[in-house]
Backbone atoms as SQL, in Angstrom:
CREATE TABLE atoms (id INTEGER PRIMARY KEY, chain TEXT, resi INTEGER, resn TEXT, atom TEXT, x REAL, y REAL, z REAL);
INSERT INTO atoms VALUES
  (1, 'A', 1, 'MET', 'N', -58.571, -3.930, -14.051),
  (2, 'A', 1, 'MET', 'CA', -59.407, -4.959, -14.637),
  (3, 'A', 1, 'MET', 'C', -59.535, -4.665, -16.132),
  (4, 'A', 2, 'ASN', 'N', -59.311, -5.667, -16.942),
  (5, 'A', 2, 'ASN', 'CA', -59.411, -5.543, -18.394),
  (6, 'A', 2, 'ASN', 'C', -60.673, -6.235, -18.894),
  (7, 'A', 3, 'ILE', 'N', -61.154, -5.783, -20.030),
  (8, 'A', 3, 'ILE', 'CA', -62.301, -6.387, -20.677),
  (9, 'A', 3, 'ILE', 'C', -61.803, -7.124, -21.914),
  (10, 'A', 4, 'TYR', 'N', -62.215, -8.390, -22.061),
  (11, 'A', 4, 'TYR', 'CA', -61.827, -9.221, -23.198),
  (12, 'A', 4, 'TYR', 'C', -63.085, -9.680, -23.921),
  (13, 'A', 5, 'THR', 'N', -63.015, -9.731, -25.246),
  (14, 'A', 5, 'THR', 'CA', -64.081, -10.363, -26.015),
  (15, 'A', 5, 'THR', 'C', -63.534, -11.689, -26.528),
  (16, 'A', 6, 'ALA', 'N', -64.371, -12.713, -26.427),
  (17, 'A', 6, 'ALA', 'CA', -63.982, -14.047, -26.870),
  (18, 'A', 6, 'ALA', 'C', -64.607, -14.311, -28.226),
  (19, 'A', 7, 'HIS', 'N', -63.787, -14.738, -29.176),
  (20, 'A', 7, 'HIS', 'CA', -64.233, -15.050, -30.530),
  (21, 'A', 7, 'HIS', 'C', -63.954, -16.527, -30.780),
  (22, 'A', 8, 'THR', 'N', -64.942, -17.237, -31.330),
  (23, 'A', 8, 'THR', 'CA', -64.759, -18.664, -31.573),
  (24, 'A', 8, 'THR', 'C', -65.149, -19.034, -32.991),
  (25, 'A', 9, 'ARG', 'N', -64.629, -20.171, -33.409),
  (26, 'A', 9, 'ARG', 'CA', -64.982, -20.808, -34.672),
  (27, 'A', 9, 'ARG', 'C', -64.952, -22.300, -34.418),
  (28, 'A', 10, 'ASP', 'N', -65.780, -23.058, -35.091),
  (29, 'A', 10, 'ASP', 'CA', -65.880, -24.497, -34.849),
  (30, 'A', 10, 'ASP', 'C', -64.517, -25.175, -34.934),
  (31, 'A', 11, 'GLY', 'N', -64.199, -25.921, -33.874),
  (32, 'A', 11, 'GLY', 'CA', -62.976, -26.708, -33.859),
  (33, 'A', 11, 'GLY', 'C', -61.712, -25.923, -33.587),
  (34, 'A', 12, 'ARG', 'N', -61.812, -24.640, -33.319),
  (35, 'A', 12, 'ARG', 'CA', -60.630, -23.808, -33.050),
  (36, 'A', 12, 'ARG', 'C', -60.679, -23.287, -31.629),
  (37, 'A', 13, 'PRO', 'N', -59.538, -23.095, -30.997),
  (38, 'A', 13, 'PRO', 'CA', -59.545, -22.509, -29.654),
  (39, 'A', 13, 'PRO', 'C', -60.094, -21.081, -29.697),
  (40, 'A', 14, 'PRO', 'N', -60.710, -20.640, -28.614),
  (41, 'A', 14, 'PRO', 'CA', -61.210, -19.266, -28.596),
  (42, 'A', 14, 'PRO', 'C', -60.055, -18.265, -28.638),
  (43, 'A', 15, 'VAL', 'N', -60.310, -17.140, -29.279),
  (44, 'A', 15, 'VAL', 'CA', -59.339, -16.048, -29.349),
  (45, 'A', 15, 'VAL', 'C', -59.866, -14.932, -28.469),
  (46, 'A', 16, 'LEU', 'N', -59.032, -14.461, -27.544),
  (47, 'A', 16, 'LEU', 'CA', -59.419, -13.378, -26.652),
  (48, 'A', 16, 'LEU', 'C', -58.776, -12.085, -27.121),
  (49, 'A', 17, 'LEU', 'N', -59.584, -11.039, -27.278),
  (50, 'A', 17, 'LEU', 'CA', -59.084, -9.720, -27.643),
  (51, 'A', 17, 'LEU', 'C', -59.320, -8.771, -26.483),
  (52, 'A', 18, 'ARG', 'N', -58.253, -8.129, -26.025),
  (53, 'A', 18, 'ARG', 'CA', -58.398, -7.146, -24.955),
  (54, 'A', 18, 'ARG', 'C', -58.924, -5.850, -25.566),
  (55, 'A', 19, 'GLU', 'N', -59.988, -5.353, -25.000),
  (56, 'A', 19, 'GLU', 'CA', -60.580, -4.117, -25.495),
  (57, 'A', 19, 'GLU', 'C', -59.803, -2.925, -24.964),
  (58, 'A', 20, 'GLY', 'N', -59.817, -1.852, -25.712),
  (59, 'A', 20, 'GLY', 'CA', -59.159, -0.626, -25.266),
  (60, 'A', 20, 'GLY', 'C', -57.943, -0.286, -26.107),
  (61, 'A', 21, 'PHE', 'N', -57.193, 0.695, -25.626),
  (62, 'A', 21, 'PHE', 'CA', -56.023, 1.186, -26.333),
  (63, 'A', 21, 'PHE', 'C', -54.944, 0.113, -26.370),
  (64, 'A', 22, 'SER', 'N', -54.291, -0.036, -27.517),
  (65, 'A', 22, 'SER', 'CA', -53.226, -1.013, -27.679),
  (66, 'A', 22, 'SER', 'C', -51.884, -0.290, -27.838),
  (67, 'A', 23, 'TRP', 'N', -51.045, -0.422, -26.821),
  (68, 'A', 23, 'TRP', 'CA', -49.726, 0.205, -26.889),
  (69, 'A', 23, 'TRP', 'C', -48.852, -0.440, -27.960),
  (70, 'A', 24, 'GLY', 'N', -49.023, -1.733, -28.187),
  (71, 'A', 24, 'GLY', 'CA', -48.255, -2.403, -29.233),
  (72, 'A', 24, 'GLY', 'C', -48.571, -1.837, -30.606),
  (73, 'A', 25, 'ALA', 'N', -49.855, -1.588, -30.885),
  (74, 'A', 25, 'ALA', 'CA', -50.243, -1.004, -32.167),
  (75, 'A', 25, 'ALA', 'C', -49.747, 0.433, -32.266),
  (76, 'A', 26, 'PHE', 'N', -49.745, 1.157, -31.159),
  (77, 'A', 26, 'PHE', 'CA', -49.257, 2.536, -31.168),
  (78, 'A', 26, 'PHE', 'C', -47.764, 2.584, -31.481),
  (79, 'A', 27, 'VAL', 'N', -46.994, 1.698, -30.873),
  (80, 'A', 27, 'VAL', 'CA', -45.535, 1.737, -31.041),
  (81, 'A', 27, 'VAL', 'C', -45.110, 1.146, -32.388),
  (82, 'A', 28, 'PHE', 'N', -45.677, 0.008, -32.759),
  (83, 'A', 28, 'PHE', 'CA', -45.208, -0.696, -33.954),
  (84, 'A', 28, 'PHE', 'C', -46.073, -0.465, -35.187),
  (85, 'A', 29, 'GLY', 'N', -47.222, 0.165, -35.034),
  (86, 'A', 29, 'GLY', 'CA', -48.067, 0.535, -36.163),
  (87, 'A', 29, 'GLY', 'C', -48.541, -0.636, -36.989),
  (88, 'A', 30, 'PRO', 'N', -48.421, -0.524, -38.315),
  (89, 'A', 30, 'PRO', 'CA', -48.929, -1.572, -39.193),
  (90, 'A', 30, 'PRO', 'C', -48.255, -2.927, -38.989),
  (91, 'A', 31, 'PHE', 'N', -47.026, -2.924, -38.496),
  (92, 'A', 31, 'PHE', 'CA', -46.323, -4.191, -38.274),
  (93, 'A', 31, 'PHE', 'C', -46.973, -4.997, -37.150),
  (94, 'A', 32, 'TRP', 'N', -47.576, -4.306, -36.186),
  (95, 'A', 32, 'TRP', 'CA', -48.308, -4.981, -35.111),
  (96, 'A', 32, 'TRP', 'C', -49.531, -5.693, -35.690),
  (97, 'A', 33, 'LEU', 'N', -50.233, -5.030, -36.602),
  (98, 'A', 33, 'LEU', 'CA', -51.391, -5.670, -37.239),
  (99, 'A', 33, 'LEU', 'C', -50.960, -6.895, -38.034),
  (100, 'A', 34, 'LEU', 'N', -49.888, -6.778, -38.782),
  (101, 'A', 34, 'LEU', 'CA', -49.410, -7.913, -39.570),
  (102, 'A', 34, 'LEU', 'C', -48.958, -9.063, -38.665),
  (103, 'A', 35, 'ALA', 'N', -48.346, -8.755, -37.532),
  (104, 'A', 35, 'ALA', 'CA', -47.915, -9.791, -36.599),
  (105, 'A', 35, 'ALA', 'C', -49.108, -10.509, -35.972),
  (106, 'A', 36, 'HIS', 'N', -50.251, -9.843, -35.893),
  (107, 'A', 36, 'HIS', 'CA', -51.459, -10.452, -35.339),
  (108, 'A', 36, 'HIS', 'C', -52.388, -10.982, -36.432),
  (109, 'A', 37, 'ARG', 'N', -51.854, -11.205, -37.611),
  (110, 'A', 37, 'ARG', 'CA', -52.567, -11.830, -38.722),
  (111, 'A', 37, 'ARG', 'C', -53.779, -11.034, -39.200),
  (112, 'A', 38, 'ALA', 'N', -53.751, -9.733, -39.006),
  (113, 'A', 38, 'ALA', 'CA', -54.781, -8.856, -39.556),
  (114, 'A', 38, 'ALA', 'C', -54.208, -8.319, -40.877),
  (115, 'A', 39, 'TRP', 'N', -54.224, -9.181, -41.896),
  (116, 'A', 39, 'TRP', 'CA', -53.499, -8.914, -43.139),
  (117, 'A', 39, 'TRP', 'C', -54.034, -7.706, -43.889),
  (118, 'A', 40, 'ILE', 'N', -55.328, -7.627, -44.084),
  (119, 'A', 40, 'ILE', 'CA', -55.892, -6.521, -44.887),
  (120, 'A', 40, 'ILE', 'C', -55.691, -5.174, -44.191),
  (121, 'A', 41, 'PRO', 'N', -56.091, -5.021, -42.915),
  (122, 'A', 41, 'PRO', 'CA', -55.841, -3.732, -42.260),
  (123, 'A', 41, 'PRO', 'C', -54.349, -3.422, -42.147),
  (124, 'A', 42, 'GLY', 'N', -53.520, -4.445, -41.918),
  (125, 'A', 42, 'GLY', 'CA', -52.083, -4.215, -41.819),
  (126, 'A', 42, 'GLY', 'C', -51.486, -3.728, -43.128),
  (127, 'A', 43, 'ALA', 'N', -51.891, -4.346, -44.238),
  (128, 'A', 43, 'ALA', 'CA', -51.386, -3.930, -45.551),
  (129, 'A', 43, 'ALA', 'C', -51.864, -2.524, -45.900),
  (130, 'A', 44, 'LEU', 'N', -53.125, -2.238, -45.616),
  (131, 'A', 44, 'LEU', 'CA', -53.647, -0.889, -45.895),
  (132, 'A', 44, 'LEU', 'C', -52.959, 0.164, -45.027),
  (133, 'A', 45, 'ALA', 'N', -52.747, -0.159, -43.753),
  (134, 'A', 45, 'ALA', 'CA', -52.064, 0.788, -42.869),
  (135, 'A', 45, 'ALA', 'C', -50.616, 0.987, -43.301),
  (136, 'A', 46, 'LEU', 'N', -49.967, -0.072, -43.762),
  (137, 'A', 46, 'LEU', 'CA', -48.585, 0.055, -44.231),
  (138, 'A', 46, 'LEU', 'C', -48.519, 0.908, -45.495),
  (139, 'A', 47, 'CYS', 'N', -49.450, 0.707, -46.409),
  (140, 'A', 47, 'CYS', 'CA', -49.498, 1.538, -47.621),
  (141, 'A', 47, 'CYS', 'C', -49.745, 3.006, -47.270),
  (142, 'A', 48, 'LEU', 'N', -50.675, 3.247, -46.345),
  (143, 'A', 48, 'LEU', 'CA', -50.942, 4.614, -45.912),
  (144, 'A', 48, 'LEU', 'C', -49.728, 5.203, -45.222),
  (145, 'A', 49, 'TRP', 'N', -49.049, 4.406, -44.415),
  (146, 'A', 49, 'TRP', 'CA', -47.848, 4.847, -43.712),
  (147, 'A', 49, 'TRP', 'C', -46.766, 5.267, -44.705),
  (148, 'A', 50, 'LEU', 'N', -46.554, 4.430, -45.736),
  (149, 'A', 50, 'LEU', 'CA', -45.542, 4.753, -46.748),
  (150, 'A', 50, 'LEU', 'C', -45.946, 5.960, -47.586),
  (151, 'A', 51, 'ALA', 'N', -47.222, 6.038, -47.954),
  (152, 'A', 51, 'ALA', 'CA', -47.699, 7.176, -48.750),
  (153, 'A', 51, 'ALA', 'C', -47.552, 8.483, -47.979),
  (154, 'A', 52, 'LEU', 'N', -47.891, 8.465, -46.703),
  (155, 'A', 52, 'LEU', 'CA', -47.746, 9.678, -45.895),
  (156, 'A', 52, 'LEU', 'C', -46.283, 10.065, -45.736),
  (157, 'A', 53, 'ALA', 'N', -45.406, 9.085, -45.619),
  (158, 'A', 53, 'ALA', 'CA', -43.981, 9.375, -45.485),
  (159, 'A', 53, 'ALA', 'C', -43.426, 10.009, -46.751),
  (160, 'A', 54, 'VAL', 'N', -43.961, 9.616, -47.903),
  (161, 'A', 54, 'VAL', 'CA', -43.467, 10.162, -49.167),
  (162, 'A', 54, 'VAL', 'C', -44.114, 11.513, -49.485),
  (163, 'A', 55, 'LEU', 'N', -45.419, 11.605, -49.312),
  (164, 'A', 55, 'LEU', 'CA', -46.153, 12.798, -49.727),
  (165, 'A', 55, 'LEU', 'C', -46.010, 13.976, -48.768),
  (166, 'A', 56, 'ALA', 'N', -45.937, 13.714, -47.496),
  (167, 'A', 56, 'ALA', 'CA', -45.885, 14.798, -46.516),
  (168, 'A', 56, 'ALA', 'C', -44.488, 14.875, -45.912),
  (169, 'A', 57, 'ARG', 'N', -43.518, 15.180, -46.733),
  (170, 'A', 57, 'ARG', 'CA', -42.118, 15.140, -46.307),
  (171, 'A', 57, 'ARG', 'C', -41.816, 16.067, -45.134),
  (172, 'A', 58, 'HIS', 'N', -42.436, 17.242, -45.122),
  (173, 'A', 58, 'HIS', 'CA', -42.100, 18.224, -44.091),
  (174, 'A', 58, 'HIS', 'C', -42.866, 18.007, -42.789),
  (175, 'A', 59, 'HIS', 'N', -43.957, 17.287, -42.832),
  (176, 'A', 59, 'HIS', 'CA', -44.784, 17.085, -41.648),
  (177, 'A', 59, 'HIS', 'C', -44.889, 15.610, -41.264),
  (178, 'A', 60, 'VAL', 'N', -43.901, 14.823, -41.643),
  (179, 'A', 60, 'VAL', 'CA', -43.955, 13.376, -41.432),
  (180, 'A', 60, 'VAL', 'C', -44.112, 12.993, -39.958),
  (181, 'A', 61, 'PRO', 'N', -43.334, 13.538, -39.033),
  (182, 'A', 61, 'PRO', 'CA', -43.477, 13.067, -37.643),
  (183, 'A', 61, 'PRO', 'C', -44.880, 13.281, -37.079),
  (184, 'A', 62, 'GLY', 'N', -45.468, 14.430, -37.323),
  (185, 'A', 62, 'GLY', 'CA', -46.799, 14.704, -36.791),
  (186, 'A', 62, 'GLY', 'C', -47.879, 13.839, -37.412),
  (187, 'A', 63, 'ILE', 'N', -47.803, 13.651, -38.713),
  (188, 'A', 63, 'ILE', 'CA', -48.819, 12.851, -39.402),
  (189, 'A', 63, 'ILE', 'C', -48.682, 11.377, -39.046),
  (190, 'A', 64, 'LEU', 'N', -47.453, 10.866, -38.983),
  (191, 'A', 64, 'LEU', 'CA', -47.261, 9.470, -38.611),
  (192, 'A', 64, 'LEU', 'C', -47.626, 9.220, -37.155),
  (193, 'A', 65, 'LEU', 'N', -47.393, 10.206, -36.301),
  (194, 'A', 65, 'LEU', 'CA', -47.817, 10.083, -34.912),
  (195, 'A', 65, 'LEU', 'C', -49.343, 9.988, -34.834),
  (196, 'A', 66, 'LEU', 'N', -50.031, 10.751, -35.645),
  (197, 'A', 66, 'LEU', 'CA', -51.490, 10.683, -35.692),
  (198, 'A', 66, 'LEU', 'C', -51.962, 9.318, -36.187),
  (199, 'A', 67, 'LEU', 'N', -51.298, 8.773, -37.204),
  (200, 'A', 67, 'LEU', 'CA', -51.647, 7.444, -37.706),
  (201, 'A', 67, 'LEU', 'C', -51.408, 6.375, -36.634),
  (202, 'A', 68, 'HIS', 'N', -50.291, 6.449, -35.940),
  (203, 'A', 68, 'HIS', 'CA', -49.993, 5.474, -34.886),
  (204, 'A', 68, 'HIS', 'C', -50.981, 5.601, -33.725),
  (205, 'A', 69, 'TRP', 'N', -51.390, 6.819, -33.404),
  (206, 'A', 69, 'TRP', 'CA', -52.385, 7.015, -32.354),
  (207, 'A', 69, 'TRP', 'C', -53.713, 6.374, -32.760),
  (208, 'A', 70, 'ALA', 'N', -54.107, 6.562, -34.030),
  (209, 'A', 70, 'ALA', 'CA', -55.353, 5.943, -34.517),
  (210, 'A', 70, 'ALA', 'C', -55.247, 4.421, -34.493),
  (211, 'A', 71, 'LEU', 'N', -54.098, 3.870, -34.854),
  (212, 'A', 71, 'LEU', 'CA', -53.919, 2.415, -34.795),
  (213, 'A', 71, 'LEU', 'C', -53.963, 1.923, -33.350),
  (214, 'A', 72, 'GLY', 'N', -53.433, 2.706, -32.422),
  (215, 'A', 72, 'GLY', 'CA', -53.517, 2.337, -31.014),
  (216, 'A', 72, 'GLY', 'C', -54.958, 2.304, -30.530),
  (217, 'A', 73, 'LEU', 'N', -55.761, 3.257, -30.998),
  (218, 'A', 73, 'LEU', 'CA', -57.167, 3.306, -30.594),
  (219, 'A', 73, 'LEU', 'C', -58.000, 2.196, -31.232),
  (220, 'A', 74, 'PHE', 'N', -57.762, 1.919, -32.497),
  (221, 'A', 74, 'PHE', 'CA', -58.627, 1.008, -33.243),
  (222, 'A', 74, 'PHE', 'C', -57.965, -0.309, -33.621),
  (223, 'A', 75, 'GLY', 'N', -56.762, -0.587, -33.145),
  (224, 'A', 75, 'GLY', 'CA', -56.038, -1.798, -33.515),
  (225, 'A', 75, 'GLY', 'C', -56.773, -3.065, -33.135),
  (226, 'A', 76, 'GLN', 'N', -57.314, -3.133, -31.931),
  (227, 'A', 76, 'GLN', 'CA', -58.032, -4.338, -31.510),
  (228, 'A', 76, 'GLN', 'C', -59.333, -4.494, -32.300),
  (229, 'A', 77, 'ASP', 'N', -59.976, -3.396, -32.651),
  (230, 'A', 77, 'ASP', 'CA', -61.181, -3.475, -33.482),
  (231, 'A', 77, 'ASP', 'C', -60.848, -4.006, -34.874),
  (232, 'A', 78, 'LEU', 'N', -59.703, -3.601, -35.411),
  (233, 'A', 78, 'LEU', 'CA', -59.282, -4.116, -36.718),
  (234, 'A', 78, 'LEU', 'C', -58.960, -5.604, -36.642),
  (235, 'A', 79, 'ARG', 'N', -58.386, -6.044, -35.529),
  (236, 'A', 79, 'ARG', 'CA', -58.162, -7.489, -35.329),
  (237, 'A', 79, 'ARG', 'C', -59.486, -8.228, -35.264),
  (238, 'A', 80, 'GLY', 'N', -60.467, -7.659, -34.556),
  (239, 'A', 80, 'GLY', 'CA', -61.792, -8.273, -34.476),
  (240, 'A', 80, 'GLY', 'C', -62.454, -8.363, -35.834),
  (241, 'A', 81, 'TRP', 'N', -62.279, -7.339, -36.658),
  (242, 'A', 81, 'TRP', 'CA', -62.830, -7.351, -38.013),
  (243, 'A', 81, 'TRP', 'C', -62.177, -8.464, -38.830),
  (244, 'A', 82, 'SER', 'N', -60.868, -8.629, -38.677),
  (245, 'A', 82, 'SER', 'CA', -60.163, -9.689, -39.400),
  (246, 'A', 82, 'SER', 'C', -60.620, -11.070, -38.932),
  (247, 'A', 83, 'LEU', 'N', -60.858, -11.215, -37.645),
  (248, 'A', 83, 'LEU', 'CA', -61.378, -12.487, -37.140),
  (249, 'A', 83, 'LEU', 'C', -62.777, -12.757, -37.683),
  (250, 'A', 84, 'ALA', 'N', -63.603, -11.728, -37.772),
  (251, 'A', 84, 'ALA', 'CA', -64.954, -11.902, -38.322),
  (252, 'A', 84, 'ALA', 'C', -64.886, -12.343, -39.782),
  (253, 'A', 85, 'ARG', 'N', -63.930, -11.830, -40.539),
  (254, 'A', 85, 'ARG', 'CA', -63.767, -12.257, -41.936),
  (255, 'A', 85, 'ARG', 'C', -63.311, -13.709, -42.029),
  (256, 'A', 86, 'ALA', 'N', -62.678, -14.219, -40.962),
  (257, 'A', 86, 'ALA', 'CA', -62.228, -15.616, -40.932),
  (258, 'A', 86, 'ALA', 'C', -63.274, -16.510, -40.252),
  (259, 'A', 87, 'ASP', 'N', -64.513, -16.061, -40.212),
  (260, 'A', 87, 'ASP', 'CA', -65.653, -16.814, -39.661),
  (261, 'A', 87, 'ASP', 'C', -65.608, -17.022, -38.156),
  (262, 'A', 88, 'PHE', 'N', -64.882, -16.210, -37.423),
  (263, 'A', 88, 'PHE', 'CA', -64.954, -16.236, -35.967),
  (264, 'A', 88, 'PHE', 'C', -66.143, -15.371, -35.552),
  (265, 'A', 89, 'THR', 'N', -66.842, -15.791, -34.507),
  (266, 'A', 89, 'THR', 'CA', -67.969, -15.007, -34.002),
  (267, 'A', 89, 'THR', 'C', -67.699, -14.633, -32.551),
  (268, 'A', 90, 'PRO', 'N', -68.040, -13.395, -32.178),
  (269, 'A', 90, 'PRO', 'CA', -67.895, -13.025, -30.765),
  (270, 'A', 90, 'PRO', 'C', -68.960, -13.743, -29.949),
  (271, 'A', 91, 'VAL', 'N', -68.543, -14.431, -28.889),
  (272, 'A', 91, 'VAL', 'CA', -69.488, -15.238, -28.119),
  (273, 'A', 91, 'VAL', 'C', -69.646, -14.770, -26.679),
  (274, 'A', 92, 'HIS', 'N', -68.672, -14.064, -26.150),
  (275, 'A', 92, 'HIS', 'CA', -68.761, -13.712, -24.739),
  (276, 'A', 92, 'HIS', 'C', -67.848, -12.529, -24.444),
  (277, 'A', 93, 'VAL', 'N', -68.183, -11.788, -23.402),
  (278, 'A', 93, 'VAL', 'CA', -67.340, -10.707, -22.894),
  (279, 'A', 93, 'VAL', 'C', -66.939, -11.080, -21.477),
  (280, 'A', 94, 'VAL', 'N', -65.645, -10.963, -21.179),
  (281, 'A', 94, 'VAL', 'CA', -65.112, -11.390, -19.890),
  (282, 'A', 94, 'VAL', 'C', -64.289, -10.257, -19.292),
  (283, 'A', 95, 'ALA', 'N', -64.469, -10.016, -17.997),
  (284, 'A', 95, 'ALA', 'CA', -63.636, -9.061, -17.269),
  (285, 'A', 95, 'ALA', 'C', -62.649, -9.843, -16.422),
  (286, 'A', 96, 'ALA', 'N', -61.363, -9.538, -16.576),
  (287, 'A', 96, 'ALA', 'CA', -60.326, -10.254, -15.839),
  (288, 'A', 96, 'ALA', 'C', -59.053, -9.409, -15.814),
  (289, 'A', 97, 'PRO', 'N', -58.175, -9.670, -14.839),
  (290, 'A', 97, 'PRO', 'CA', -56.929, -8.894, -14.781),
  (291, 'A', 97, 'PRO', 'C', -55.918, -9.253, -15.859),
  (292, 'A', 98, 'ASP', 'N', -55.965, -10.501, -16.390),
  (293, 'A', 98, 'ASP', 'CA', -55.038, -10.901, -17.446),
  (294, 'A', 98, 'ASP', 'C', -55.719, -11.923, -18.358),
  (295, 'A', 99, 'GLU', 'N', -55.018, -12.267, -19.437),
  (296, 'A', 99, 'GLU', 'CA', -55.619, -13.144, -20.452),
  (297, 'A', 99, 'GLU', 'C', -55.836, -14.569, -19.949),
  (298, 'A', 100, 'ASP', 'N', -54.934, -15.075, -19.131),
  (299, 'A', 100, 'ASP', 'CA', -55.106, -16.434, -18.600),
  (300, 'A', 100, 'ASP', 'C', -56.343, -16.534, -17.715),
  (301, 'A', 101, 'THR', 'N', -56.531, -15.543, -16.856),
  (302, 'A', 101, 'THR', 'CA', -57.711, -15.528, -15.999),
  (303, 'A', 101, 'THR', 'C', -58.970, -15.350, -16.831),
  (304, 'A', 102, 'ALA', 'N', -58.880, -14.536, -17.890),
  (305, 'A', 102, 'ALA', 'CA', -60.034, -14.351, -18.771),
  (306, 'A', 102, 'ALA', 'C', -60.418, -15.661, -19.447),
  (307, 'A', 103, 'LEU', 'N', -59.425, -16.433, -19.888),
  (308, 'A', 103, 'LEU', 'CA', -59.713, -17.726, -20.509),
  (309, 'A', 103, 'LEU', 'C', -60.340, -18.682, -19.497),
  (310, 'A', 104, 'ALA', 'N', -59.818, -18.687, -18.278),
  (311, 'A', 104, 'ALA', 'CA', -60.387, -19.555, -17.239),
  (312, 'A', 104, 'ALA', 'C', -61.838, -19.180, -16.943),
  (313, 'A', 105, 'ARG', 'N', -62.123, -17.882, -16.861),
  (314, 'A', 105, 'ARG', 'CA', -63.499, -17.448, -16.602),
  (315, 'A', 105, 'ARG', 'C', -64.412, -17.759, -17.774),
  (316, 'A', 106, 'LEU', 'N', -63.893, -17.622, -18.981),
  (317, 'A', 106, 'LEU', 'CA', -64.685, -17.956, -20.159),
  (318, 'A', 106, 'LEU', 'C', -65.058, -19.433, -20.149),
  (319, 'A', 107, 'LEU', 'N', -64.082, -20.302, -19.881),
  (320, 'A', 107, 'LEU', 'CA', -64.346, -21.733, -19.886),
  (321, 'A', 107, 'LEU', 'C', -65.226, -22.155, -18.716),
  (322, 'A', 108, 'GLU', 'N', -65.183, -21.392, -17.632),
  (323, 'A', 108, 'GLU', 'CA', -66.075, -21.668, -16.505),
  (324, 'A', 108, 'GLU', 'C', -67.529, -21.352, -16.880),
  (325, 'A', 109, 'ARG', 'N', -67.719, -20.269, -17.616),
  (326, 'A', 109, 'ARG', 'CA', -69.075, -19.876, -18.010),
  (327, 'A', 109, 'ARG', 'C', -69.568, -20.618, -19.251),
  (328, 'A', 110, 'ARG', 'N', -68.651, -21.016, -20.108),
  (329, 'A', 110, 'ARG', 'CA', -68.998, -21.712, -21.348),
  (330, 'A', 110, 'ARG', 'C', -68.237, -23.023, -21.429),
  (331, 'A', 111, 'PRO', 'N', -68.647, -24.037, -20.659),
  (332, 'A', 111, 'PRO', 'CA', -67.904, -25.306, -20.666),
  (333, 'A', 111, 'PRO', 'C', -67.933, -26.012, -22.019),
  (334, 'A', 112, 'ASP', 'N', -68.847, -25.622, -22.911),
  (335, 'A', 112, 'ASP', 'CA', -68.885, -26.231, -24.238),
  (336, 'A', 112, 'ASP', 'C', -67.653, -25.865, -25.070),
  (337, 'A', 113, 'LEU', 'N', -66.908, -24.851, -24.656),
  (338, 'A', 113, 'LEU', 'CA', -65.711, -24.418, -25.392),
  (339, 'A', 113, 'LEU', 'C', -64.435, -25.116, -24.925),
  (340, 'A', 114, 'ILE', 'N', -64.535, -25.943, -23.899),
  (341, 'A', 114, 'ILE', 'CA', -63.331, -26.547, -23.316),
  (342, 'A', 114, 'ILE', 'C', -62.589, -27.419, -24.325),
  (343, 'A', 115, 'PHE', 'N', -63.312, -28.269, -25.054),
  (344, 'A', 115, 'PHE', 'CA', -62.631, -29.159, -26.000),
  (345, 'A', 115, 'PHE', 'C', -61.987, -28.379, -27.131),
  (346, 'A', 116, 'ASP', 'N', -62.609, -27.284, -27.556),
  (347, 'A', 116, 'ASP', 'CA', -61.992, -26.441, -28.578),
  (348, 'A', 116, 'ASP', 'C', -60.754, -25.742, -28.024),
  (349, 'A', 117, 'ALA', 'N', -60.819, -25.313, -26.767),
  (350, 'A', 117, 'ALA', 'CA', -59.680, -24.632, -26.155),
  (351, 'A', 117, 'ALA', 'C', -58.490, -25.573, -25.998),
  (352, 'A', 118, 'LEU', 'N', -58.766, -26.831, -25.724),
  (353, 'A', 118, 'LEU', 'CA', -57.688, -27.805, -25.584),
  (354, 'A', 118, 'LEU', 'C', -57.103, -28.204, -26.934),
  (355, 'A', 119, 'GLY', 'N', -57.885, -28.022, -27.987),
  (356, 'A', 119, 'GLY', 'CA', -57.421, -28.372, -29.310),
  (357, 'A', 119, 'GLY', 'C', -57.350, -29.865, -29.527),
  (358, 'A', 120, 'ALA', 'N', -58.093, -30.613, -28.734),
  (359, 'A', 120, 'ALA', 'CA', -58.047, -32.079, -28.847),
  (360, 'A', 120, 'ALA', 'C', -59.418, -32.601, -29.238),
  (361, 'A', 121, 'GLU', 'N', -59.384, -33.715, -29.951),
  (362, 'A', 121, 'GLU', 'CA', -60.637, -34.388, -30.271),
  (363, 'A', 121, 'GLU', 'C', -60.913, -35.396, -29.182),
  (364, 'A', 122, 'VAL', 'N', -62.077, -35.273, -28.601),
  (365, 'A', 122, 'VAL', 'CA', -62.436, -36.154, -27.495),
  (366, 'A', 122, 'VAL', 'C', -63.710, -36.882, -27.877),
  (367, 'A', 123, 'THR', 'N', -63.734, -38.179, -27.699),
  (368, 'A', 123, 'THR', 'CA', -64.946, -38.953, -27.970),
  (369, 'A', 123, 'THR', 'C', -65.614, -39.256, -26.652),
  (370, 'A', 124, 'VAL', 'N', -66.906, -39.116, -26.659),
  (371, 'A', 124, 'VAL', 'CA', -67.678, -39.359, -25.434),
  (372, 'A', 124, 'VAL', 'C', -68.490, -40.612, -25.579);
């Protein structure tokens, strides 16, 4: 069972972030952050990654492994921080086995988010 936090902004579909360790951030490092539109943390992590590769020539594998481990631990939190900077607010926590089920449970508990999730303008 995974834990997801739902972040919303007016007129936008909810964004679900899975809490916990991120293997994608561990393997791909700063590029994973950039792929998930976390521009500031991704750019800072990439700069740190390059600086460590240049400055610590003899200990690069160990230091970069430590950086990737930290990104794996805190990658989803950095995505949440980036969403908060884009005016998304955390609205709900959902436990579900996968993201689709988490979205279904979120919309079941918060039916006011359905029109935003569909991305359609509906007149009543």
